[in-house]
Steps between C-alpha positions, in 0.01 A plus 500: 500500500207732424267314733671674798375842395249640743437181693655583835205685650336310784148391413208502741537128547853552628411756764619443854153386604476238226859378516565149636638487851739200482848524352601388156805273510750492213779241495839644387659187361853636452510699825384228742224718639131576500374853436204599718284753307240716676195510260381828650816706459634282217848494646735222601493522878765236572686196379507159669819298457444147363714209391662505156282538193142527623277442193151388605275511800180337628259539792467222758159329521419675828584837336725594790835478316629598163764250383793642302707240314873576499622287209876537550461535875342152534246640746147637544445830678159551669369851562176648628296591190347801677810650664800350331638387831741209464358190667751222433732333247463141389842374391624201297232542232703417194473749211150641558415696183124476435260374765136412546264339754249246376138620528433241772797651695661161555795546263761766443675473165827669401675522163878475537593714203880464497516141629239344265257354752150550640465447875173397663463571873235411749370794701356471852430871543840573650767270361601362162596136447651392166284222349676466165769665287422440134766537231356692207611655173736794484416814698153445654346843499136538616231283651125459490285257703152403391193573716476137617857509641591193293719634217802731483592666170865615482667682213858414406639826370816371335391152386176648358261257668183489706540235767188357667539361853246283685489661844373209715772264373763768429582347158531649150194417285608651169737732314392720215724705272413872492617810322806698600567582864166424671470706816184551708209259481134571573208256518142593411244464784343191342838324496461429128778726367840625607665801343876553468677830456759456231790723591692392193201568277226757457194348659326253730471131419173334605493129586197282546579290811171312524651191333789270597766753401497873411409586140581834339180650366582865442767773515365842597709789366569744785843655455868408503620336820168389649590416851285527819127462573263662746132412521261792454294359785181461300546131406509597133806713428871481567783750446833404349813719499693520177852566623659588165202683349459714817127433511241308701224315317159404643379159380142371506558132586153403386569618144881477524541844345670827602237753598723786617858624520681740729841673493746359750852644471843352563454127503168433678516184710291389801176679577236546766158662464320748723199369692254677267683364194576849367876531552778264392817508712785370290873461547691691232798267503753714313412838654509418874143619538151388599260619229127568561267474200137620494308240300208740435721763326763252380771736630791488739400715794816478708831330562675438830877450523595167657810277492693325224322249279153513665313174455222374728220747589230443764254681727233386741256747341462302181229378263409131524759266360 
């Protein structure tokens, strides 16, 4: 744990004048709540009750609501991304675990983690209408949608598969076997490759998806328990959290190599990135803390106590996704 020594001093970039103004939200999956963290005082200022087991969150296309998916609560909670004020609850959304809007904003896709399905909804700006419920492999985990809004990539965490769904027809196009426990999935900006975090392994699998079905072309060693991705915002690099190794790796997705590594204690999971790209905000799943990492010094600069089993992390003051 030597990387903690001497790293708690606040740098110039973290002064009150430079600090972001909007809250950082951390989902406490096993406490049915959201921690609201003030990025100027670096304290949890309040907790918002949610439905059972909130895991992931996503901004609405109009950027007026942050959607929190309550997997065991079968509901979506919408809050104001600037203030945290609760706006409304959408009920009867079955098992919303991971969620994503298509780039054209016409579709809202949800992975039903415990019930083994992917749901595709139409979105009119206010309401959701279920278009299709697709039975998948066991334990659909994370989703990615290509830039053309035509293809959904869904990982099956317990049947070790990558399932490809045609979005316009809502049908499964292909199934590809993967390594152990595929979790998050990230697509390169040119739509040629998708990358899978292998939670049961020690790296990231890279698939060429330019052909009729995904083809494994490389495994990038990152660290044990590779899990969640966050784009660096520069259209060239992506971060992946290695939950077992307690590190975060930075991957160049043009060369498909690791170019940097950072300490990330206590089971790093979901991440967000400061608007200038300097600071990683990561959920330390086993420590009930939000951890802040300075990418220029490669050091942990602070931790904020939050709730039990923190998972999703998000702020409006973020680098491009």
